[in-house]
KEKEBA-471296 format. One line per 2 residues: number of its first residue (from 1); their letters; for each residue x, y, z of N, C-alpha, C. Coordinates in Angstrom, 2 decimals. Layout:
BEGIN
NUM> A> X:Y:Z:X:Y:Z:X:Y:Z; ...;
! end
This chain:
BEGIN
1> GV> 128.62:198.53:-31.32:128.24:198.21:-29.98:126.78:197.81:-29.91; 126.38:197.38:-28.74:125.00:196.94:-28.51:124.10:198.17:-28.42;
3> VH> 122.96:198.11:-29.10:121.96:199.18:-29.05:120.62:198.58:-28.67; 119.76:199.42:-28.13:118.43:198.94:-27.75:117.38:200.01:-27.99;
5> GE> 116.16:199.58:-27.98:115.02:200.47:-28.06:113.88:199.83:-27.30; 113.05:200.65:-26.71:111.92:200.09:-25.98:110.72:201.02:-26.07;
7> AS> 109.56:200.43:-25.95:108.30:201.17:-25.97:107.28:200.34:-25.21; 106.25:201.00:-24.71:105.21:200.26:-23.97:103.85:200.86:-24.27;
9> QT> 102.84:200.07:-24.01:101.47:200.54:-24.11:100.71:200.01:-22.92; 99.67:200.72:-22.55:98.88:200.33:-21.39:97.46:200.01:-21.82;
11> SA> 96.78:199.29:-20.95:95.38:198.96:-21.19:94.71:198.63:-19.87; 93.43:198.41:-19.95:92.70:197.93:-18.79:93.19:196.52:-18.48;
13> PH> 93.03:196.04:-17.26:93.54:194.72:-16.91:93.10:193.63:-17.88; 94.06:192.86:-18.33:93.87:191.67:-19.15:93.23:191.95:-20.52;
15> QH> 93.25:193.18:-20.97:92.68:193.51:-22.26:93.49:192.92:-23.41; 94.81:192.81:-23.24:95.67:192.35:-24.32:95.88:190.84:-24.34;
17> VG> 95.60:190.16:-23.27:95.93:188.74:-23.18:95.33:187.94:-24.32; 94.05:188.05:-24.55:93.40:187.30:-25.62:93.90:187.71:-26.99;
19> FI> 94.14:189.00:-27.17:94.61:189.47:-28.46:96.01:188.96:-28.78; 96.90:188.98:-27.79:98.26:188.48:-28.01:98.22:187.00:-28.38;
21> KK> 97.36:186.24:-27.72:97.22:184.82:-28.07:96.76:184.65:-29.50; 95.82:185.49:-29.95:95.35:185.42:-31.33:96.47:185.75:-32.32;
23> IL> 97.27:186.75:-31.99:98.39:187.12:-32.87:99.35:185.94:-33.00; 99.67:185.32:-31.87:100.61:184.21:-31.89:100.05:183.02:-32.68;
25> RR> 98.74:182.86:-32.68:98.11:181.79:-33.46:97.87:182.22:-34.91; 98.15:183.49:-35.21:98.01:184.06:-36.56:96.58:184.06:-37.08;
27> NA> 95.61:184.16:-36.21:94.24:184.24:-36.68:93.54:185.51:-36.19; 94.32:186.50:-35.82:93.73:187.76:-35.37:93.31:188.59:-36.57;
29> KP> 92.16:189.18:-36.46:91.69:190.10:-37.50:92.21:191.49:-37.15; 92.55:192.28:-38.16:93.04:193.63:-37.88:92.04:194.40:-37.02;
31> SA> 92.55:195.08:-36.02:91.69:195.84:-35.12:92.50:196.98:-34.52; 91.87:197.71:-33.65:92.55:198.81:-32.98:93.72:198.28:-32.16;
33> YH> 93.56:197.10:-31.56:94.65:196.53:-30.77:95.84:196.19:-31.66; 95.56:195.66:-32.84:96.61:195.30:-33.77:97.39:196.55:-34.18;
35> AS> 96.67:197.62:-34.50:97.32:198.87:-34.89:98.14:199.43:-33.73; 97.61:199.34:-32.53:98.33:199.83:-31.35:99.59:199.01:-31.11;
37> FR> 99.49:197.69:-31.27:100.65:196.82:-31.09:101.73:197.15:-32.12; 101.32:197.30:-33.38:102.28:197.63:-34.45:102.95:198.97:-34.18;
39> KT> 102.19:199.95:-33.69:102.75:201.26:-33.39:103.78:201.15:-32.28; 103.51:200.34:-31.28:104.45:200.16:-30.17:105.75:199.54:-30.67;
41> VE> 105.65:198.53:-31.53:106.85:197.90:-32.10:107.62:198.91:-32.94; 106.93:199.71:-33.73:107.59:200.71:-34.56:108.31:201.75:-33.71;
43> EA> 107.70:202.15:-32.59:108.35:203.11:-31.69:109.65:202.54:-31.13; 109.63:201.27:-30.75:110.84:200.63:-30.23:111.91:200.54:-31.33;
45> DI> 111.50:200.22:-32.55:112.44:200.15:-33.67:113.06:201.51:-33.97; 112.26:202.56:-33.91:112.77:203.91:-34.17:113.82:204.29:-33.13;
47> EL> 113.56:203.95:-31.87:114.53:204.24:-30.82:115.82:203.45:-31.04; 115.70:202.19:-31.44:116.87:201.36:-31.74:117.70:202.01:-32.86;
49> KA> 117.04:202.40:-33.94:117.74:203.01:-35.08:118.40:204.32:-34.68; 117.71:205.14:-33.89:118.27:206.41:-33.45:119.53:206.19:-32.62;
51> NA> 119.49:205.21:-31.74:120.66:204.91:-30.92:121.82:204.41:-31.77; 121.53:203.63:-32.81:122.57:203.14:-33.71:123.20:204.30:-34.48;
53> IK> 122.37:205.21:-34.96:122.88:206.36:-35.70:123.74:207.24:-34.81; 123.35:207.42:-33.55:124.14:208.20:-32.60:125.54:207.61:-32.42;
55> MG> 125.64:206.29:-32.56:126.94:205.62:-32.41:127.76:205.68:-33.71; 127.18:206.21:-34.78:127.88:206.28:-36.06:127.70:205.04:-36.91;
57> AN> 126.75:204.19:-36.57:126.52:202.95:-37.32:125.56:203.21:-38.48; 125.62:202.34:-39.47:124.67:202.41:-40.56:123.96:201.07:-40.78;
59> CV> 124.12:200.16:-39.82:123.48:198.85:-39.92:123.34:198.26:-38.51; 122.28:197.48:-38.32:122.09:196.76:-37.06:121.97:195.28:-37.39;
61> IG> 122.81:194.47:-36.77:122.76:193.02:-36.98:122.38:192.34:-35.67; 121.95:191.10:-35.78:121.57:190.35:-34.58:120.35:190.93:-33.89;
63> YN> 119.38:191.37:-34.67:118.16:191.98:-34.15:117.36:190.97:-33.32; 116.90:191.40:-32.15:116.10:190.55:-31.28:114.97:191.37:-30.67;
65> MQ> 113.78:190.79:-30.62:112.64:191.47:-30.02:112.08:190.61:-28.88; 111.80:191.27:-27.77:111.18:190.57:-26.64:109.93:191.32:-26.21;
67> LT> 108.88:190.56:-25.96:107.63:191.13:-25.48:107.44:190.70:-24.03; 107.09:191.66:-23.19:106.90:191.36:-21.78:105.61:192.02:-21.32;
69> GA> 104.87:191.31:-20.53:103.66:191.87:-19.94:103.88:192.13:-18.48; 103.29:193.20:-17.97:103.40:193.52:-16.55:102.08:194.11:-16.08;
71> HL> 101.77:193.88:-14.83:100.55:194.43:-14.23:100.97:195.29:-13.06; 100.72:196.59:-13.15:101.06:197.53:-12.09:99.81:198.34:-11.74;
73> GN> 99.47:198.33:-10.48:98.26:199.05:-10.07:97.03:198.43:-10.70; 96.29:199.23:-11.44:95.10:198.69:-12.09:95.24:198.68:-13.61;
75> KD> 96.47:198.65:-14.10:96.70:198.64:-15.55:97.65:197.52:-15.94; 97.43:197.03:-17.15:98.35:196.08:-17.76:99.26:196.84:-18.71;
77> YL> 100.51:196.42:-18.77:101.47:197.05:-19.66:102.04:195.99:-20.59; 102.15:196.34:-21.84:102.86:195.51:-22.81:104.14:196.25:-23.13;
79> IV> 105.28:195.63:-22.87:106.57:196.26:-23.06:107.28:195.55:-24.21; 107.72:196.33:-25.18:108.45:195.80:-26.33:109.88:196.29:-26.20;
81> CV> 110.83:195.36:-26.21:112.24:195.69:-26.11:112.97:195.07:-27.30; 113.68:195.88:-28.04:114.45:195.40:-29.19:115.92:195.68:-28.97;
83> TG> 116.77:194.76:-29.37:118.21:194.92:-29.22:118.90:194.45:-30.49; 120.13:194.88:-30.63:120.94:194.46:-31.78:122.35:195.01:-31.60;
85> TA> 123.19:194.70:-32.56:124.56:195.20:-32.56:124.71:196.20:-33.70; 125.06:197.42:-33.34:125.24:198.48:-34.33:126.64:198.36:-34.95;
87> VE> 126.69:198.35:-36.28:127.97:198.25:-36.99:127.99:199.27:-38.12; 129.20:199.57:-38.58:129.36:200.43:-39.74:129.88:199.60:-40.89;
89> IA> 129.12:199.61:-41.99:129.51:198.87:-43.17:130.02:199.86:-44.20; 131.19:199.58:-44.73:131.81:200.50:-45.70:131.07:200.55:-47.00;
! end
């Protein structure tokens, strides 16, 4: 069945905008933001894997990651959502 995982991080307004653009252009130097972004992705992946294991699966196919930005109140949020199909391979 379909499984998902999600994680988010917050920052001061517009703190991530420039960094995300640098990542997409592949010229970002490792920094605290990079480590924070990687940690957020890893948290979403861990949740995805945990949900797959709960279903009795041992593999996830059709992996997809979506990044979404949101501004609520006086904070920016980066939301990472990962999805896939959990299957059991003999």
